[in-house]
Every structure is written in structure tokens, then in C-alpha cells.
C-alpha distance (Angstrom), angle and dihedral (degrees) to the residues before:
residue distance angle dihedral
M1 . . .
K2 3.84 . .
R3 3.77 89.5 .
V4 3.81 91.5 55.2
F5 3.82 90.8 53.0
K6 3.80 91.9 47.0
V7 3.82 92.1 51.0
F8 3.81 92.0 44.5
G9 3.83 91.1 48.9
L10 3.79 92.3 49.2
V11 3.81 92.7 48.8
A12 3.82 91.1 47.8
L13 3.81 91.4 48.9
L14 3.80 94.6 49.0
S15 3.80 94.9 44.4
G16 3.79 91.6 48.1
A17 3.79 93.0 48.8
A18 3.81 92.4 48.3
A19 3.79 94.2 52.4
C20 3.81 100.2 40.6
H21 3.82 116.1 92.4
P22 3.78 126.1 161.1
D23 3.78 112.3 -109.4
E24 3.76 124.9 -125.4
G25 3.78 110.7 -62.0
E26 3.80 94.9 18.2
R27 3.80 122.3 120.8
C28 3.77 121.0 -93.0
N29 3.79 139.7 175.6
P30 3.81 113.1 -108.6
L31 3.80 90.9 -170.1
L32 3.83 94.1 70.0
F33 3.77 116.8 107.9
T34 3.82 90.4 -129.7
D35 3.77 126.9 46.8
E36 3.78 108.2 -108.3
C37 3.82 94.0 -166.1
N38 3.79 126.6 100.6
P39 3.82 118.4 -87.5
G40 3.81 110.9 -76.6
E41 3.81 92.5 28.2
M42 3.77 131.7 87.6
C43 3.80 135.5 -158.5
T44 3.79 104.4 -108.6
Y45 3.79 144.2 150.7
P46 3.83 109.2 -115.3
T47 3.83 114.4 -137.0
N48 3.83 112.0 -68.1
C49 3.83 92.6 3.7
G50 3.77 125.2 126.3
V51 3.83 92.2 -162.9
A52 3.82 127.3 71.5
Y53 3.83 121.8 -130.4
C54 3.81 136.9 -177.1
C55 3.80 103.5 -102.7
P56 3.78 139.4 158.1
P57 3.81 117.2 -104.2
P58 3.83 112.7 -75.6
A59 3.83 92.4 -104.1
R60 3.84 90.4 59.3
I61 3.83 97.4 49.2
T62 3.82 111.3 116.0
S63 3.78 137.3 165.2
K64 3.84 87.7 -85.8
T65 3.82 92.8 57.0
S66 3.81 116.8 105.1
G67 3.79 112.9 -81.7
N68 3.79 88.6 -124.0
C69 3.80 89.3 67.1
R70 3.81 94.4 56.2
P71 3.82 123.0 80.4
C72 3.81 114.1 -71.1
P73 3.76 121.2 -127.7
G74 3.79 112.3 -88.0
D75 3.83 91.9 -92.7
G76 3.80 93.6 97.0
G77 3.77 96.5 -99.5
S78 3.76 138.9 -80.2
T79 3.78 122.0 -50.5
D80 3.81 98.1 -171.9
């Protein structure tokens, strides 16, 4: 019975990790070997920000893009 729970837990963990990507404007880890962001986005530090977010490439940033993907105020970025 323990083995069934271990296998089920492992399958649930792997399937959850494979399907979970941060959305546009959510924090990400740029030090990972693979990009955890959704297709068409990249994990990047917006101008003047000390925190990385999943954002579209700079050429695709518009007024409808998440505010986290636009340049931060000159205070060095949010640390929340």
C-alpha cells in the first residue's frame, strides 16, 4: 500500500511540475537551465528591476503587457 502512495505522489508531483508555468508578469528564476516561462516569454530583469519576471521579448511589450514587464521606477525594483 505504501508503494502505491509513493508512486501516485511521484506521478502527481511530476505532472504538476510539467504543467505549471508562471504567467506573464509573474516572478521566475533566470538561473534555471530551462526557461520556466510560457512559450513566447522569457525570464528577464526589466530595466531598473532587481527581480526577474516572465515577459515577452522587448519588441513585443505594449501598453497591455503586465506592468511588471515594463521598466521599474529608478528605485532598483520591488523586493516583495
